[in-house]
Backbone atoms as SQL, in Angstrom:
CREATE TABLE atoms (id INTEGER PRIMARY KEY, chain TEXT, resi INTEGER, resn TEXT, atom TEXT, x REAL, y REAL, z REAL);
INSERT INTO atoms VALUES
  (1, 'A', 1, 'MET', 'N', 15.272, 5.185, 15.494),
  (2, 'A', 1, 'MET', 'CA', 15.238, 4.436, 14.595),
  (3, 'A', 1, 'MET', 'C', 14.427, 5.726, 13.291),
  (4, 'A', 2, 'GLU', 'N', 15.503, 5.736, 12.389),
  (5, 'A', 2, 'GLU', 'CA', 14.706, 6.766, 11.132),
  (6, 'A', 2, 'GLU', 'C', 13.750, 5.938, 10.212),
  (7, 'A', 3, 'PHE', 'N', 13.551, 6.449, 9.431),
  (8, 'A', 3, 'PHE', 'CA', 12.289, 6.022, 8.372),
  (9, 'A', 3, 'PHE', 'C', 13.545, 5.223, 7.057),
  (10, 'A', 4, 'HIS', 'N', 14.754, 6.063, 7.112),
  (11, 'A', 4, 'HIS', 'CA', 15.498, 5.916, 6.254),
  (12, 'A', 4, 'HIS', 'C', 16.776, 5.376, 5.706),
  (13, 'A', 5, 'TYR', 'N', 17.469, 5.109, 5.878),
  (14, 'A', 5, 'TYR', 'CA', 19.129, 4.348, 5.674),
  (15, 'A', 5, 'TYR', 'C', 19.738, 5.675, 4.625),
  (16, 'A', 6, 'THR', 'N', 20.793, 6.414, 4.680),
  (17, 'A', 6, 'THR', 'CA', 21.101, 7.762, 3.340),
  (18, 'A', 6, 'THR', 'C', 22.186, 7.904, 3.564),
  (19, 'A', 7, 'VAL', 'N', 23.672, 7.514, 2.850),
  (20, 'A', 7, 'VAL', 'CA', 24.786, 7.732, 2.894),
  (21, 'A', 7, 'VAL', 'C', 25.188, 8.625, 1.562),
  (22, 'A', 8, 'GLN', 'N', 25.992, 9.258, 1.468),
  (23, 'A', 8, 'GLN', 'CA', 26.835, 10.028, 0.143),
  (24, 'A', 8, 'GLN', 'C', 28.211, 9.437, 0.143),
  (25, 'A', 9, 'SER', 'N', 28.493, 9.574, -1.406),
  (26, 'A', 9, 'SER', 'CA', 29.112, 9.030, -1.844),
  (27, 'A', 9, 'SER', 'C', 29.650, 10.031, -2.697),
  (28, 'A', 10, 'ASN', 'N', 31.161, 9.993, -3.393),
  (29, 'A', 10, 'ASN', 'CA', 31.822, 10.635, -3.976),
  (30, 'A', 10, 'ASN', 'C', 31.757, 10.408, -5.535),
  (31, 'A', 11, 'LYS', 'N', 30.723, 9.042, -6.007),
  (32, 'A', 11, 'LYS', 'CA', 31.118, 8.640, -7.080),
  (33, 'A', 11, 'LYS', 'C', 29.954, 9.764, -7.956),
  (34, 'A', 12, 'THR', 'N', 29.601, 9.687, -9.601),
  (35, 'A', 12, 'THR', 'CA', 28.986, 9.554, -9.885),
  (36, 'A', 12, 'THR', 'C', 27.507, 8.776, -9.819),
  (37, 'A', 13, 'ILE', 'N', 26.486, 9.249, -10.329),
  (38, 'A', 13, 'ILE', 'CA', 25.183, 8.855, -10.324),
  (39, 'A', 13, 'ILE', 'C', 25.424, 7.551, -10.814),
  (40, 'A', 14, 'GLU', 'N', 25.858, 7.845, -12.011),
  (41, 'A', 14, 'GLU', 'CA', 25.997, 6.163, -13.131),
  (42, 'A', 14, 'GLU', 'C', 26.836, 5.222, -12.535),
  (43, 'A', 15, 'ALA', 'N', 28.216, 5.618, -11.798),
  (44, 'A', 15, 'ALA', 'CA', 29.003, 4.894, -11.086),
  (45, 'A', 15, 'ALA', 'C', 28.433, 3.983, -9.646),
  (46, 'A', 16, 'VAL', 'N', 27.676, 5.036, -9.258),
  (47, 'A', 16, 'VAL', 'CA', 26.558, 4.287, -8.113),
  (48, 'A', 16, 'VAL', 'C', 25.923, 3.284, -8.678),
  (49, 'A', 17, 'ILE', 'N', 24.839, 3.608, -9.671),
  (50, 'A', 17, 'ILE', 'CA', 24.314, 2.574, -10.018),
  (51, 'A', 17, 'ILE', 'C', 24.806, 1.546, -10.310),
  (52, 'A', 18, 'GLU', 'N', 25.934, 1.526, -11.616),
  (53, 'A', 18, 'GLU', 'CA', 26.528, 0.388, -11.214),
  (54, 'A', 18, 'GLU', 'C', 27.520, -0.335, -10.440),
  (55, 'A', 19, 'SER', 'N', 27.479, 0.209, -9.929),
  (56, 'A', 19, 'SER', 'CA', 28.334, -0.516, -8.368),
  (57, 'A', 19, 'SER', 'C', 27.029, -1.133, -7.745),
  (58, 'A', 20, 'LEU', 'N', 25.930, -1.141, -7.785),
  (59, 'A', 20, 'LEU', 'CA', 24.529, -0.948, -6.576),
  (60, 'A', 20, 'LEU', 'C', 24.503, -2.400, -7.453),
  (61, 'A', 21, 'ASP', 'N', 24.343, -2.498, -9.033),
  (62, 'A', 21, 'ASP', 'CA', 24.008, -3.208, -9.472),
  (63, 'A', 21, 'ASP', 'C', 24.434, -4.906, -8.964),
  (64, 'A', 22, 'ALA', 'N', 26.117, -4.408, -9.196),
  (65, 'A', 22, 'ALA', 'CA', 27.022, -5.642, -9.189),
  (66, 'A', 22, 'ALA', 'C', 26.289, -5.630, -7.706),
  (67, 'A', 23, 'GLN', 'N', 26.790, -5.174, -6.750),
  (68, 'A', 23, 'GLN', 'CA', 26.721, -5.606, -5.412),
  (69, 'A', 23, 'GLN', 'C', 25.396, -6.600, -4.887),
  (70, 'A', 24, 'LEU', 'N', 24.615, -6.151, -5.521),
  (71, 'A', 24, 'LEU', 'CA', 22.660, -6.555, -5.393),
  (72, 'A', 24, 'LEU', 'C', 22.968, -7.843, -5.886),
  (73, 'A', 25, 'LYS', 'N', 23.442, -8.159, -7.309),
  (74, 'A', 25, 'LYS', 'CA', 23.496, -9.528, -7.829),
  (75, 'A', 25, 'LYS', 'C', 24.579, -10.715, -6.697),
  (76, 'A', 26, 'GLU', 'N', 25.682, -9.775, -5.966),
  (77, 'A', 26, 'GLU', 'CA', 26.223, -10.626, -5.527),
  (78, 'A', 26, 'GLU', 'C', 25.440, -11.088, -4.120),
  (79, 'A', 27, 'GLU', 'N', 24.272, -10.545, -3.506),
  (80, 'A', 27, 'GLU', 'CA', 23.668, -11.017, -2.360),
  (81, 'A', 27, 'GLU', 'C', 21.738, -11.852, -2.961),
  (82, 'A', 28, 'GLN', 'N', 21.959, -12.073, -4.348),
  (83, 'A', 28, 'GLN', 'CA', 20.531, -12.997, -4.766),
  (84, 'A', 28, 'GLN', 'C', 19.962, -11.675, -4.983),
  (85, 'A', 29, 'PHE', 'N', 19.730, -10.301, -5.425),
  (86, 'A', 29, 'PHE', 'CA', 19.534, -9.321, -5.485),
  (87, 'A', 29, 'PHE', 'C', 19.220, -8.677, -6.699),
  (88, 'A', 30, 'GLY', 'N', 18.278, -8.229, -7.561),
  (89, 'A', 30, 'GLY', 'CA', 18.101, -7.793, -8.771),
  (90, 'A', 30, 'GLY', 'C', 17.139, -5.945, -9.133),
  (91, 'A', 31, 'ILE', 'N', 18.211, -5.612, -9.404),
  (92, 'A', 31, 'ILE', 'CA', 17.388, -4.446, -10.110),
  (93, 'A', 31, 'ILE', 'C', 15.878, -4.681, -10.885),
  (94, 'A', 32, 'LEU', 'N', 14.903, -4.820, -10.704),
  (95, 'A', 32, 'LEU', 'CA', 13.898, -4.711, -11.201),
  (96, 'A', 32, 'LEU', 'C', 13.147, -4.043, -12.149),
  (97, 'A', 33, 'TRP', 'N', 13.565, -2.887, -12.008),
  (98, 'A', 33, 'TRP', 'CA', 12.937, -1.922, -13.131),
  (99, 'A', 33, 'TRP', 'C', 13.589, -0.351, -12.412),
  (100, 'A', 34, 'GLN', 'N', 14.213, 0.632, -13.471),
  (101, 'A', 34, 'GLN', 'CA', 15.079, 1.858, -13.045),
  (102, 'A', 34, 'GLN', 'C', 13.860, 3.230, -13.186),
  (103, 'A', 35, 'LEU', 'N', 14.024, 4.216, -12.681),
  (104, 'A', 35, 'LEU', 'CA', 13.526, 5.136, -13.534),
  (105, 'A', 35, 'LEU', 'C', 14.123, 6.210, -12.777),
  (106, 'A', 36, 'ASP', 'N', 14.451, 7.395, -14.189),
  (107, 'A', 36, 'ASP', 'CA', 14.809, 8.476, -13.855),
  (108, 'A', 36, 'ASP', 'C', 14.037, 9.319, -13.661),
  (109, 'A', 37, 'LEU', 'N', 13.719, 9.831, -12.490),
  (110, 'A', 37, 'LEU', 'CA', 12.930, 10.482, -12.141),
  (111, 'A', 37, 'LEU', 'C', 12.719, 11.984, -12.865),
  (112, 'A', 38, 'THR', 'N', 13.698, 12.690, -13.149),
  (113, 'A', 38, 'THR', 'CA', 14.361, 13.880, -13.468),
  (114, 'A', 38, 'THR', 'C', 13.907, 13.666, -14.931),
  (115, 'A', 39, 'GLN', 'N', 14.184, 12.442, -15.509),
  (116, 'A', 39, 'GLN', 'CA', 13.708, 13.170, -17.105),
  (117, 'A', 39, 'GLN', 'C', 12.532, 12.439, -17.208),
  (118, 'A', 40, 'LYS', 'N', 11.640, 11.685, -16.744),
  (119, 'A', 40, 'LYS', 'CA', 10.126, 11.552, -16.406),
  (120, 'A', 40, 'LYS', 'C', 9.567, 12.881, -16.204),
  (121, 'A', 41, 'LEU', 'N', 10.102, 13.250, -15.819),
  (122, 'A', 41, 'LEU', 'CA', 9.055, 14.591, -15.158),
  (123, 'A', 41, 'LEU', 'C', 9.377, 16.102, -16.493),
  (124, 'A', 42, 'ARG', 'N', 10.461, 15.903, -17.251),
  (125, 'A', 42, 'ARG', 'CA', 10.739, 16.752, -18.094),
  (126, 'A', 42, 'ARG', 'C', 9.841, 15.878, -19.105),
  (127, 'A', 43, 'ASP', 'N', 10.194, 14.858, -19.570),
  (128, 'A', 43, 'ASP', 'CA', 8.860, 14.063, -20.314),
  (129, 'A', 43, 'ASP', 'C', 7.896, 14.597, -20.087),
  (130, 'A', 44, 'LYS', 'N', 6.860, 14.953, -19.032),
  (131, 'A', 44, 'LYS', 'CA', 5.721, 15.112, -18.828),
  (132, 'A', 44, 'LYS', 'C', 5.085, 16.730, -18.945),
  (133, 'A', 45, 'GLY', 'N', 6.408, 17.712, -19.027),
  (134, 'A', 45, 'GLY', 'CA', 6.646, 18.971, -19.458),
  (135, 'A', 45, 'GLY', 'C', 6.762, 19.279, -18.536),
  (136, 'A', 46, 'ILE', 'N', 7.750, 19.303, -16.984),
  (137, 'A', 46, 'ILE', 'CA', 7.965, 19.875, -15.621),
  (138, 'A', 46, 'ILE', 'C', 9.154, 20.085, -15.938),
  (139, 'A', 47, 'GLU', 'N', 9.935, 21.149, -16.138),
  (140, 'A', 47, 'GLU', 'CA', 11.038, 21.675, -16.481),
  (141, 'A', 47, 'GLU', 'C', 12.073, 22.380, -15.609),
  (142, 'A', 48, 'ASP', 'N', 11.408, 22.333, -14.473),
  (143, 'A', 48, 'ASP', 'CA', 11.801, 23.004, -13.080),
  (144, 'A', 48, 'ASP', 'C', 12.219, 22.255, -12.135),
  (145, 'A', 49, 'TYR', 'N', 12.251, 20.988, -12.719),
  (146, 'A', 49, 'TYR', 'CA', 12.897, 20.209, -11.499),
  (147, 'A', 49, 'TYR', 'C', 14.429, 19.749, -11.679),
  (148, 'A', 50, 'THR', 'N', 15.207, 20.297, -11.567),
  (149, 'A', 50, 'THR', 'CA', 16.434, 19.546, -12.204),
  (150, 'A', 50, 'THR', 'C', 17.266, 18.999, -11.562),
  (151, 'A', 51, 'ARG', 'N', 16.910, 18.591, -10.628),
  (152, 'A', 51, 'ARG', 'CA', 18.169, 17.652, -9.787),
  (153, 'A', 51, 'ARG', 'C', 17.688, 16.183, -10.051),
  (154, 'A', 52, 'PRO', 'N', 19.144, 15.450, -10.879),
  (155, 'A', 52, 'PRO', 'CA', 19.418, 14.308, -10.782),
  (156, 'A', 52, 'PRO', 'C', 18.620, 13.323, -9.452),
  (157, 'A', 53, 'PHE', 'N', 17.341, 12.672, -10.055),
  (158, 'A', 53, 'PHE', 'CA', 16.974, 11.614, -9.090),
  (159, 'A', 53, 'PHE', 'C', 16.562, 10.379, -10.029),
  (160, 'A', 54, 'HIS', 'N', 17.003, 8.909, -9.711),
  (161, 'A', 54, 'HIS', 'CA', 16.838, 7.850, -9.896),
  (162, 'A', 54, 'HIS', 'C', 16.280, 7.117, -8.587),
  (163, 'A', 55, 'ILE', 'N', 15.138, 6.140, -8.690),
  (164, 'A', 55, 'ILE', 'CA', 14.772, 5.602, -8.460),
  (165, 'A', 55, 'ILE', 'C', 14.982, 3.865, -8.772),
  (166, 'A', 56, 'LEU', 'N', 15.591, 2.546, -7.827),
  (167, 'A', 56, 'LEU', 'CA', 15.566, 1.727, -8.311),
  (168, 'A', 56, 'LEU', 'C', 15.274, 0.890, -7.865),
  (169, 'A', 57, 'GLU', 'N', 13.638, -0.333, -7.944),
  (170, 'A', 57, 'GLU', 'CA', 13.279, -1.117, -7.274),
  (171, 'A', 57, 'GLU', 'C', 14.276, -2.539, -7.596),
  (172, 'A', 58, 'VAL', 'N', 14.200, -2.762, -6.420),
  (173, 'A', 58, 'VAL', 'CA', 15.491, -4.337, -5.834),
  (174, 'A', 58, 'VAL', 'C', 14.202, -5.359, -5.578),
  (175, 'A', 59, 'CYS', 'N', 14.529, -6.799, -5.711),
  (176, 'A', 59, 'CYS', 'CA', 13.673, -7.470, -5.262),
  (177, 'A', 59, 'CYS', 'C', 14.779, -8.995, -4.625),
  (178, 'A', 60, 'ASN', 'N', 14.748, -9.599, -4.089),
  (179, 'A', 60, 'ASN', 'CA', 15.478, -11.021, -3.804),
  (180, 'A', 60, 'ASN', 'C', 14.014, -11.849, -3.647),
  (181, 'A', 61, 'PRO', 'N', 13.573, -12.711, -5.383),
  (182, 'A', 61, 'PRO', 'CA', 12.475, -13.461, -5.330),
  (183, 'A', 61, 'PRO', 'C', 12.099, -14.310, -4.051),
  (184, 'A', 62, 'HIS', 'N', 13.185, -15.039, -3.388),
  (185, 'A', 62, 'HIS', 'CA', 13.652, -16.475, -2.254),
  (186, 'A', 62, 'HIS', 'C', 12.268, -15.109, -1.273),
  (187, 'A', 63, 'GLU', 'N', 13.296, -13.897, -0.927),
  (188, 'A', 63, 'GLU', 'CA', 13.032, -13.413, 0.261),
  (189, 'A', 63, 'GLU', 'C', 11.399, -13.028, 0.085),
  (190, 'A', 64, 'ALA', 'N', 11.364, -12.328, -1.325),
  (191, 'A', 64, 'ALA', 'CA', 10.029, -11.853, -1.100),
  (192, 'A', 64, 'ALA', 'C', 8.964, -12.696, -1.291),
  (193, 'A', 65, 'ALA', 'N', 8.710, -14.164, -1.821),
  (194, 'A', 65, 'ALA', 'CA', 7.989, -14.854, -1.585),
  (195, 'A', 65, 'ALA', 'C', 7.953, -15.627, 0.291),
  (196, 'A', 66, 'LYS', 'N', 8.511, -15.611, 0.546),
  (197, 'A', 66, 'LYS', 'CA', 9.261, -15.837, 2.192),
  (198, 'A', 66, 'LYS', 'C', 7.871, -14.974, 3.321),
  (199, 'A', 67, 'VAL', 'N', 8.348, -13.719, 2.452),
  (200, 'A', 67, 'VAL', 'CA', 7.244, -12.600, 3.389),
  (201, 'A', 67, 'VAL', 'C', 5.873, -12.692, 2.927),
  (202, 'A', 68, 'LEU', 'N', 5.246, -13.068, 1.516),
  (203, 'A', 68, 'LEU', 'CA', 4.651, -12.646, 1.090),
  (204, 'A', 68, 'LEU', 'C', 3.550, -14.146, 1.797),
  (205, 'A', 69, 'SER', 'N', 4.425, -15.352, 1.728),
  (206, 'A', 69, 'SER', 'CA', 4.152, -15.874, 2.230),
  (207, 'A', 69, 'SER', 'C', 2.606, -15.996, 3.642),
  (208, 'A', 70, 'HIS', 'N', 3.637, -15.288, 4.686),
  (209, 'A', 70, 'HIS', 'CA', 3.320, -14.651, 5.848),
  (210, 'A', 70, 'HIS', 'C', 1.774, -14.012, 5.983),
  (211, 'A', 71, 'ASN', 'N', 2.099, -12.649, 5.114),
  (212, 'A', 71, 'ASN', 'CA', 1.384, -11.962, 4.836),
  (213, 'A', 71, 'ASN', 'C', 0.717, -11.545, 3.674),
  (214, 'A', 72, 'GLU', 'N', 0.070, -10.744, 2.740),
  (215, 'A', 72, 'GLU', 'CA', 0.003, -11.068, 1.529),
  (216, 'A', 72, 'GLU', 'C', 0.334, -9.207, 1.543),
  (217, 'A', 73, 'LEU', 'N', -0.387, -8.677, 2.350),
  (218, 'A', 73, 'LEU', 'CA', -0.549, -7.247, 2.566),
  (219, 'A', 73, 'LEU', 'C', 1.474, -6.917, 2.668),
  (220, 'A', 74, 'VAL', 'N', 2.372, -7.676, 2.761),
  (221, 'A', 74, 'VAL', 'CA', 3.619, -7.101, 2.679),
  (222, 'A', 74, 'VAL', 'C', 3.654, -6.579, 1.017),
  (223, 'A', 75, 'GLY', 'N', 3.257, -7.310, -0.183),
  (224, 'A', 75, 'GLY', 'CA', 2.918, -6.721, -1.160),
  (225, 'A', 75, 'GLY', 'C', 2.465, -5.151, -1.351),
  (226, 'A', 76, 'TYR', 'N', 2.425, -4.578, -0.242),
  (227, 'A', 76, 'TYR', 'CA', 2.389, -2.786, -0.682),
  (228, 'A', 76, 'TYR', 'C', 3.440, -2.500, -0.006),
  (229, 'A', 77, 'PHE', 'N', 4.011, -3.177, -0.185),
  (230, 'A', 77, 'PHE', 'CA', 5.953, -2.448, 0.784),
  (231, 'A', 77, 'PHE', 'C', 6.697, -3.177, -0.278),
  (232, 'A', 78, 'LEU', 'N', 6.866, -3.901, -1.263),
  (233, 'A', 78, 'LEU', 'CA', 7.208, -4.755, -2.030),
  (234, 'A', 78, 'LEU', 'C', 7.358, -4.048, -4.034),
  (235, 'A', 79, 'PRO', 'N', 8.166, -4.054, -4.273),
  (236, 'A', 79, 'PRO', 'CA', 9.509, -4.262, -4.211),
  (237, 'A', 79, 'PRO', 'C', 10.393, -2.655, -3.265),
  (238, 'A', 80, 'CYS', 'N', 11.650, -3.695, -3.129),
  (239, 'A', 80, 'CYS', 'CA', 12.181, -2.933, -1.943),
  (240, 'A', 80, 'CYS', 'C', 12.793, -1.696, -2.975),
  (241, 'A', 81, 'LYS', 'N', 13.006, -0.126, -3.007),
  (242, 'A', 81, 'LYS', 'CA', 13.599, 0.833, -3.278),
  (243, 'A', 81, 'LYS', 'C', 14.359, 1.365, -2.543),
  (244, 'A', 82, 'ILE', 'N', 15.852, 1.676, -3.718),
  (245, 'A', 82, 'ILE', 'CA', 16.732, 2.455, -3.339),
  (246, 'A', 82, 'ILE', 'C', 17.091, 3.283, -4.012),
  (247, 'A', 83, 'VAL', 'N', 17.067, 4.809, -3.496),
  (248, 'A', 83, 'VAL', 'CA', 16.977, 5.924, -4.590),
  (249, 'A', 83, 'VAL', 'C', 18.615, 6.758, -4.750),
  (250, 'A', 84, 'VAL', 'N', 18.862, 6.899, -5.746),
  (251, 'A', 84, 'VAL', 'CA', 20.281, 7.648, -5.565),
  (252, 'A', 84, 'VAL', 'C', 19.782, 9.120, -6.323),
  (253, 'A', 85, 'TYR', 'N', 20.285, 10.185, -6.190),
  (254, 'A', 85, 'TYR', 'CA', 19.912, 11.599, -6.276),
  (255, 'A', 85, 'TYR', 'C', 21.285, 12.700, -6.032),
  (256, 'A', 86, 'ALA', 'N', 21.242, 13.568, -6.673),
  (257, 'A', 86, 'ALA', 'CA', 22.399, 13.918, -6.496),
  (258, 'A', 86, 'ALA', 'C', 22.385, 15.623, -5.610),
  (259, 'A', 87, 'ASP', 'N', 22.537, 16.170, -4.923),
  (260, 'A', 87, 'ASP', 'CA', 21.764, 17.560, -4.648),
  (261, 'A', 87, 'ASP', 'C', 23.318, 18.958, -5.185),
  (262, 'A', 88, 'GLN', 'N', 23.946, 19.524, -4.954),
  (263, 'A', 88, 'GLN', 'CA', 24.185, 20.660, -5.232),
  (264, 'A', 88, 'GLN', 'C', 26.464, 19.704, -5.251),
  (265, 'A', 89, 'SER', 'N', 26.563, 19.253, -4.132),
  (266, 'A', 89, 'SER', 'CA', 27.701, 18.855, -4.129),
  (267, 'A', 89, 'SER', 'C', 27.930, 17.215, -3.955),
  (268, 'A', 90, 'HIS', 'N', 26.822, 16.449, -3.795),
  (269, 'A', 90, 'HIS', 'CA', 27.384, 15.220, -3.557),
  (270, 'A', 90, 'HIS', 'C', 26.334, 14.452, -3.839),
  (271, 'A', 91, 'VAL', 'N', 26.457, 13.105, -4.362),
  (272, 'A', 91, 'VAL', 'CA', 25.663, 12.032, -4.495),
  (273, 'A', 91, 'VAL', 'C', 24.966, 11.278, -3.387),
  (274, 'A', 92, 'HIS', 'N', 23.705, 11.301, -3.353),
  (275, 'A', 92, 'HIS', 'CA', 23.326, 10.107, -2.061),
  (276, 'A', 92, 'HIS', 'C', 22.353, 9.094, -2.643),
  (277, 'A', 93, 'ILE', 'N', 23.114, 7.954, -1.775),
  (278, 'A', 93, 'ILE', 'CA', 22.066, 6.903, -1.710),
  (279, 'A', 93, 'ILE', 'C', 21.363, 6.475, -0.536),
  (280, 'A', 94, 'GLY', 'N', 20.091, 6.283, -0.638),
  (281, 'A', 94, 'GLY', 'CA', 19.243, 5.758, 0.235),
  (282, 'A', 94, 'GLY', 'C', 17.723, 4.581, 0.498),
  (283, 'A', 95, 'LEU', 'N', 17.437, 4.227, 0.898),
  (284, 'A', 95, 'LEU', 'CA', 16.448, 3.891, 1.005),
  (285, 'A', 95, 'LEU', 'C', 15.404, 3.735, 2.349),
  (286, 'A', 96, 'PRO', 'N', 14.262, 3.640, 2.212),
  (287, 'A', 96, 'PRO', 'CA', 13.221, 3.395, 3.287),
  (288, 'A', 96, 'PRO', 'C', 13.314, 1.986, 3.585),
  (289, 'A', 97, 'ARG', 'N', 13.572, 2.054, 5.341),
  (290, 'A', 97, 'ARG', 'CA', 13.943, 0.930, 6.018),
  (291, 'A', 97, 'ARG', 'C', 13.034, -0.041, 5.879),
  (292, 'A', 98, 'PRO', 'N', 13.320, -1.204, 5.347),
  (293, 'A', 98, 'PRO', 'CA', 12.030, -2.373, 5.669),
  (294, 'A', 98, 'PRO', 'C', 11.928, -2.482, 6.937),
  (295, 'A', 99, 'SER', 'N', 12.190, -2.326, 8.040),
  (296, 'A', 99, 'SER', 'CA', 12.059, -2.925, 9.505),
  (297, 'A', 99, 'SER', 'C', 10.767, -1.862, 9.376),
  (298, 'A', 100, 'ALA', 'N', 11.016, -0.794, 8.840),
  (299, 'A', 100, 'ALA', 'CA', 10.385, 0.114, 9.585),
  (300, 'A', 100, 'ALA', 'C', 8.731, 0.205, 8.664),
  (301, 'A', 101, 'LEU', 'N', 8.487, -0.032, 7.502),
  (302, 'A', 101, 'LEU', 'CA', 7.456, -0.299, 6.796),
  (303, 'A', 101, 'LEU', 'C', 6.557, -1.581, 7.564),
  (304, 'A', 102, 'ILE', 'N', 7.736, -2.824, 7.679),
  (305, 'A', 102, 'ILE', 'CA', 7.058, -3.736, 8.006),
  (306, 'A', 102, 'ILE', 'C', 6.137, -3.904, 8.979),
  (307, 'A', 103, 'GLY', 'N', 7.274, -3.012, 10.051),
  (308, 'A', 103, 'GLY', 'CA', 6.566, -2.189, 11.375),
  (309, 'A', 103, 'GLY', 'C', 4.969, -2.677, 11.644),
  (310, 'A', 104, 'PHE', 'N', 4.052, -1.621, 10.673),
  (311, 'A', 104, 'PHE', 'CA', 3.102, -1.208, 10.325),
  (312, 'A', 104, 'PHE', 'C', 1.559, -2.711, 10.354),
  (313, 'A', 105, 'LEU', 'N', 2.541, -3.794, 10.261),
  (314, 'A', 105, 'LEU', 'CA', 1.967, -5.141, 10.210),
  (315, 'A', 105, 'LEU', 'C', 1.796, -5.975, 11.639),
  (316, 'A', 106, 'ASN', 'N', 2.604, -5.465, 12.641),
  (317, 'A', 106, 'ASN', 'CA', 2.848, -5.902, 14.312),
  (318, 'A', 106, 'ASN', 'C', 3.160, -7.075, 13.915),
  (319, 'A', 107, 'SER', 'N', 3.931, -7.846, 13.258),
  (320, 'A', 107, 'SER', 'CA', 4.726, -9.187, 13.540),
  (321, 'A', 107, 'SER', 'C', 5.875, -9.697, 13.834),
  (322, 'A', 108, 'THR', 'N', 6.172, -9.943, 14.605),
  (323, 'A', 108, 'THR', 'CA', 7.667, -9.967, 15.109),
  (324, 'A', 108, 'THR', 'C', 8.386, -11.121, 14.259),
  (325, 'A', 109, 'GLN', 'N', 7.860, -12.519, 13.102),
  (326, 'A', 109, 'GLN', 'CA', 8.661, -12.824, 12.478),
  (327, 'A', 109, 'GLN', 'C', 9.173, -12.129, 11.349),
  (328, 'A', 110, 'LEU', 'N', 7.801, -11.288, 10.673),
  (329, 'A', 110, 'LEU', 'CA', 7.897, -10.246, 9.800),
  (330, 'A', 110, 'LEU', 'C', 9.182, -9.271, 9.963),
  (331, 'A', 111, 'THR', 'N', 9.254, -8.728, 11.067),
  (332, 'A', 111, 'THR', 'CA', 9.912, -7.821, 11.689),
  (333, 'A', 111, 'THR', 'C', 11.468, -8.304, 11.705),
  (334, 'A', 112, 'GLN', 'N', 11.621, -9.733, 11.541),
  (335, 'A', 112, 'GLN', 'CA', 12.920, -10.116, 11.825),
  (336, 'A', 112, 'GLN', 'C', 13.436, -10.367, 10.526),
  (337, 'A', 113, 'ILE', 'N', 12.916, -10.895, 9.706),
  (338, 'A', 113, 'ILE', 'CA', 13.113, -10.925, 8.369),
  (339, 'A', 113, 'ILE', 'C', 13.385, -9.535, 7.251),
  (340, 'A', 114, 'ALA', 'N', 12.519, -8.636, 7.804),
  (341, 'A', 114, 'ALA', 'CA', 12.874, -7.201, 7.472),
  (342, 'A', 114, 'ALA', 'C', 13.795, -6.437, 7.785),
  (343, 'A', 115, 'GLU', 'N', 14.351, -7.066, 8.925),
  (344, 'A', 115, 'GLU', 'CA', 15.705, -6.523, 9.553),
  (345, 'A', 115, 'GLU', 'C', 16.753, -7.356, 8.710),
  (346, 'A', 116, 'ASP', 'N', 17.252, -8.181, 8.773),
  (347, 'A', 116, 'ASP', 'CA', 17.828, -9.391, 8.014),
  (348, 'A', 116, 'ASP', 'C', 18.081, -8.641, 6.552),
  (349, 'A', 117, 'ILE', 'N', 16.688, -8.405, 6.086),
  (350, 'A', 117, 'ILE', 'CA', 16.884, -7.525, 4.394),
  (351, 'A', 117, 'ILE', 'C', 17.620, -6.576, 4.681),
  (352, 'A', 118, 'GLU', 'N', 17.077, -5.748, 5.356),
  (353, 'A', 118, 'GLU', 'CA', 17.562, -4.614, 5.495),
  (354, 'A', 118, 'GLU', 'C', 18.781, -4.067, 5.513),
  (355, 'A', 119, 'GLN', 'N', 19.582, -5.055, 7.029),
  (356, 'A', 119, 'GLN', 'CA', 20.967, -5.113, 6.489),
  (357, 'A', 119, 'GLN', 'C', 21.517, -5.587, 5.312),
  (358, 'A', 120, 'THR', 'N', 21.316, -6.765, 4.964),
  (359, 'A', 120, 'THR', 'CA', 21.836, -6.833, 3.340),
  (360, 'A', 120, 'THR', 'C', 21.721, -5.800, 2.676),
  (361, 'A', 121, 'LEU', 'N', 20.972, -5.234, 2.437),
  (362, 'A', 121, 'LEU', 'CA', 20.766, -3.865, 1.627),
  (363, 'A', 121, 'LEU', 'C', 21.803, -2.859, 2.026),
  (364, 'A', 122, 'ILE', 'N', 21.803, -2.790, 3.039),
  (365, 'A', 122, 'ILE', 'CA', 22.389, -1.742, 4.066),
  (366, 'A', 122, 'ILE', 'C', 24.121, -2.030, 3.287),
  (367, 'A', 123, 'ARG', 'N', 24.652, -3.262, 3.365),
  (368, 'A', 123, 'ARG', 'CA', 25.787, -3.578, 3.161),
  (369, 'A', 123, 'ARG', 'C', 26.272, -3.308, 2.178),
  (370, 'A', 124, 'VAL', 'N', 24.981, -3.531, 1.059),
  (371, 'A', 124, 'VAL', 'CA', 25.062, -3.288, -0.465),
  (372, 'A', 124, 'VAL', 'C', 25.347, -2.077, -0.794),
  (373, 'A', 125, 'ILE', 'N', 24.578, -0.894, 0.170),
  (374, 'A', 125, 'ILE', 'CA', 25.237, 0.657, -0.525),
  (375, 'A', 125, 'ILE', 'C', 26.112, 0.843, -0.125),
  (376, 'A', 126, 'GLU', 'N', 26.305, 0.436, 1.274),
  (377, 'A', 126, 'GLU', 'CA', 27.834, 0.537, 1.789),
  (378, 'A', 126, 'GLU', 'C', 29.042, 0.249, 0.631),
  (379, 'A', 127, 'LYS', 'N', 29.018, -1.018, 0.305),
  (380, 'A', 127, 'LYS', 'CA', 30.120, -1.419, -0.886),
  (381, 'A', 127, 'LYS', 'C', 30.006, -0.714, -2.057),
  (382, 'A', 128, 'ALA', 'N', 28.884, 0.160, -2.194),
  (383, 'A', 128, 'ALA', 'CA', 28.628, 0.414, -3.489),
  (384, 'A', 128, 'ALA', 'C', 29.274, 2.335, -3.756),
  (385, 'A', 129, 'LYS', 'N', 29.273, 2.809, -2.424),
  (386, 'A', 129, 'LYS', 'CA', 29.120, 4.107, -2.141),
  (387, 'A', 129, 'LYS', 'C', 30.955, 4.544, -2.566);
């Protein structure tokens, strides 16, 4: 299994983020924070990175509380991230797989919860693309 799940979209970055927001809400997730990394780098004086790159931190509070109650180290992986970025020809939407991250904690119970969350987020991405 790969560390990440990434797909391409023919939509604009703005349209993808708007669609992700709507799809996340349908699954009881929300965008906690959004970073326009390219703009932040510009603000810090780095002008040579021009590729659009956005990082969304997303969370379902009930799922977060559930995994934290099993092991507080899960907090190192929270909130989940979805990235939206563009290269010369496509917009990409992806996430680090929660099951890959949680695997470091060697807990069958947490792995199952992470796999369920991962499938939900993949469904969100597929609908948003």
